N, C-alpha and C positions, 0 to 999 in steps of 0.2 A: 260278313260272310260266317261261315262255319269254321269253329276252331275247335279240333279234335284234340287239343291238349287240356287235360284236367287242371283246373288251379290247384294251388297248395290246400284248401278246405275241402275240395273235392277227391283230393288223395288222401286226405285225413280221413275222410268221411269212408271211404272204400275200404281203406286198409283195417279201419275198427270195425265195419261191417263183415269184412272177410275174415277175421279173427272170430268173430262173434258166430259167424257160420259154421266154420271149421271147427271151434274148440266146444260149442256148445249145441248148435242144431245138428250138425252131423253126428253127434252122439247119442241124439235120443230120436230122431225124425222116423226111423224104422219102426221103433216101439210103439211112437205116437200113432204111425199109421195102423198098426194092428189093434192098440188099445183104444182107439178112436178118442183118444185125449193127449192133448198138448201139455207137458209140466209147466204150472203157474211160472214157476222161478225162470225158465227159459224165456217164456213171454215177456215178462218185466225186465230181463237183462234187454232182449231187444228193443222195449219202449224206451229204457234209460238211455239208448245211444241217441235219442232225440231228434230224429229228422223230421217229423212232423211239426214239433215247436220251433225249429229252424227256421220255418217258412211262414210263420205266423207273424203279423205285423207288431211291434213292440206296442202299439196302444193298447193290443189286447194280451199282452202277456208275453209274447212270442219273442223272437230275434229279429224279424222282419226282413228276411232274405229269401223270398220265394223264387224257385226256379223248376221249372218242369225237367227242365234237363239234369239238374241235380236229383230231382225225385227219381227219373227214369234208371240214372247210374246205380242211386240206392238200390231199387226195385230189384234190377239185375242181380245185383250182389246178394242181395236177401235170397232172391229164387234159386240163386245157386246152391243154397245150403238145402233149402225144401219151399215148395212151393204151397203147402197148406198152413206152413208157420209162417211164411211171409204175407198170406191173403190174412191171417188172424192179426198179425201185428199192426197190418195197414187197415184194419176196419174203421177206426176212427176217422180217417182219411175220407171215408164215403161220406161224412157228413162236413167235417172242416172243409174240404177242397170245395165244394158246392156254396158253402157260406162264405167263402173267401170271393168267389168269382161271380155270386149274385144273391147274396143276402145283403137285408137291408140293415142298415147302421143299427138299430135295435136288435137285430137277430144276432150280428156279428157280437155287440157289445154282452147280449146274455149267453153265448154259446161259446166263442171261441178260448175265452180265458180257460176253461175246462178242458181244453186239449193241450193246456201247457201244465197239469198238474204232475206229480210224480206217479200217479197211479193213471192206468188206460181209463179213459170217460165210458161209460157204458153206452154207446150208441152206435146205431147201424144204419143200413140203406137197405130197401125192398124197390127192385126194379123188374126182375124176370117175373114172368107170369106161366104156369103149368100148361102149357098149350103148342100144339104144331105151328111152326112159321112163326115163332114171336118175334115180333117188330118193334122195337123200343120205342118208334114214333107212332105207332098206334097201338096204345094199350086199352085192355079190356076194362081194367079197374079205373071205376069214374070218380069225379069229383064233381059235385053239384053244390052251388052257393046258395045258401037258404039263410036271409037274413045276414048276419053279423058272423056265420060260420060256414063251414064247408062240411059237407057229408059224404064219406067216403064208402063204395063198394066194391069188392073184387078178391081176387086171389092172388098172391104171390109164393113164389118159392125160393128156395136155396138163400134165405136171408140168413147171413151170417151173424151167430153169436144171439140171435134173436130172444132166446130164451132169457138170457140176462140181462137185455137192454132195457134202458128207463127210456130212451128216445130213439124212434124210428123215422127215417126221411122216405117217406112213401110217393113213389111216381104214379102218376094218376092222368088220366085223359080229362082235361076239361075244352069242352068245346073244340075238339080236334086238335088241341095243343098237349104235349106231355108238360107237365108240371109236378113240382115237389111239394111236399107237405110235411111238416114237422109234427109228428103224433106220437103223445107219450105212449109207452108199451102198455101202460095198463088202464088206458082209455077204454069205456064202453064200447062195445063193438069190435074191438081187436082179440083176434083169438090166435096164440100161437099153437101150431100143430105139433104131431110127433116129429123127432128129428128123420131129416132127409137121408136115404139109405143110397149112395151111390155108389158107381164103379171106381172113383178114385176121390181124392180128398178127404179120406176118411178120418182124418186127424181134425178136419176141420168140422165143427157144428154148425150144420146147416138147416134151417126149419122153415116150413112152410107159414106163411101168415094170412088170414083171413079177416078180411073187413064186413062187416055188416052195419050198416048205418051209423059209422063211426064218424063222429063229429070233432071239429079242430075249428078254434077260432080262426077269423080270415088272417088275422095277422101272422099265422102261422105258415101261410102260403111262403114257400120262398121266394125272396125277391119282394113281397108286399105286393101291391097292385100292380106293380110293373112286370111282375112275374120273372120267371127265369129262362136264359137261353139254353133249353136243354142240349142243343146241337154241341155247344162247347163244353159243356158238361161230361157229354158222351165221348167227346174226342180225348178228354182228360182220361177219361176210364180207359179206353181203346188203346191208347198210348202206355199207360201204366200196365196193361196185361200184356202187351206185345213186349215190353221190357223184363216181365216175369218169365216168358216165354223164352227169350233169350238166354237169360241165367239157366233155367232149367235145362235147354237143348245144350249150352256150353258144358252142363254137368255132365250130361250123358255123352257129348262128344269126349271129354277130358278122359272119363272113365273107360269108356270103349278102346280110346288111343292106348292107355296106359295097358289094358289089358292085353290088347293085341301084341304089344312090345314084349311081355313077359309070357304069353303062351304059346308053347313052343309044340309044333306038329312036324313030322319028319325032319326032326333035327333042325330047324329053324323057326324064329317066329312067327306068328302068322301075319304080322304087319308087313312082312317082306313079299307076301303074295298081293298080287296086283290087283286082284277082287277086293280085298280089305284096305288095300291102301287108297283105290279110288273111292271109295266110300268114306272113309274117314276124311280125305279131301274135300268130297262134297260135302259132308257134314259141317266142315270146319269153313267152308264157304258160306253155307246157309246160315250160320251162326255170325259171322260177319256182316254180312249182306243185311241181315235182319236187324241188327244193331245199328247201323248207319241209317236205315230207314226209321228206326225209333229215334234216333238223334236228331234228325231234320225235322220230325214231327214235332218233337218236344222245343227244339230250337224256334218255329214257327208258332207255338203256343206262346212261349216267352215273349216273342216279338208283336203279339196281340194280332197276327195274323191269322187269316183263317186256314185251318189244317184238317177240315173236314175230308177234302179229297185224300190226303195224305193217309190220314186215319182209316179211312175206308180202306185204302190199296194195304195198309199195313195189317189190318184185321185180316183180310182173306190169306196174305202172305203167312202170318205166323200160324193161324190156325192150321195150316198144311205143313208148315215147317216143322212144328212141335211135334206132330204127329211122325212125319217122315224121320225126322232125327231120331226121335225115341225108337221106333222100329229098326232102323240101321244099327242101332247099340244093341238091341234084342238079337239081331242077326249075327252079329260079330263074336258076341259071347256064346252063340251057338245054342246048346240043351242049358246052359248055365243062366242065359238069358230069362229063360222061361222060369227059373226057379225064384221063390220070395225072397231066399236070402241075399241076393242080389239086387242092386237098386233100380237098375235099367227098366225092369218091369212096371214098379212103381211110375218111372219118369214117362212111361208109354201110356199108361192109364190117365194119368194126370194130363199129358197131353191132348188126349182125345177131348177134354172137357174145354178145352180153349174156344171152342165152336158157340160154347154156351155160356160162357163167363161174363157176359155183359153185364157191367155194375157191380162186379165183385171187388174190383179195386179202382183207385185213383191216385193222380199224381198232381 
């Protein structure tokens, strides 16, 4: 059965992340958004909390206590500080988690120890494609077996930290199924384009990647000959993104709530007005409801059960919830909500992106 109480380790983890988010992230996130760059020391401090190494088996250098539930709890707390910085911190997860879920023993031995070092490994993943009605189960990027290697062709977009990556986990269509391929970023036929310019997430470097007859050894296919269960990988991604949406929405709710308590009009705080109080109550309900859905889906993943339905429903719900909560926060602040000096406009812009963030996070 589901248990909603955090254990001692989870409490310690959320406390550590909460302090980091409040004392480090909240001090720089607005400047990072404006400058388009996250301070390296902030990223390093977040990495040193050690969330990912904690979930990697001991035989590969980690601590061997993987839990999707713990992962979503951590993701929510990080995202309360800032979404872009959280996604930056979790880029290594995009390779490590699929390796743990589907990698061959040789692949795990070769790569997983690199996620337990003091410095973040320079690895990322490419799933999203620049086209209308993108479907992760029907990719246009193709992988064709030619002898003892695969040849990949296609275009990807919104690949985080691709400009500095040594390795990219590229998802491509192989015979009607989505499979992953571990490709060196400097391989012949791989081109990193100019940085994407987006409505939000300006602090996170995202790049298009073009593959033109890029070749990779057959053993670099995620899962080897057996391949990978992409549906399971996508479920882990959607649950992670939903947890981040909860964290960001919680930040918007708390900011709007606190503002409404101190903003006085006609000799009383605006929080006393029924219209404002109802909006705040609906925001709080949305956040708590989404969190429970996230925890249920993560719990199912930890139990080895199929969470495809839960992850799909969750994605649709949080895609709408993130925008709705951000919009209400802007409304409550009135004219101030539209000014960049206040964070709610950023949370609204970032919230709009969740509908297209498939593959940008993993727990």
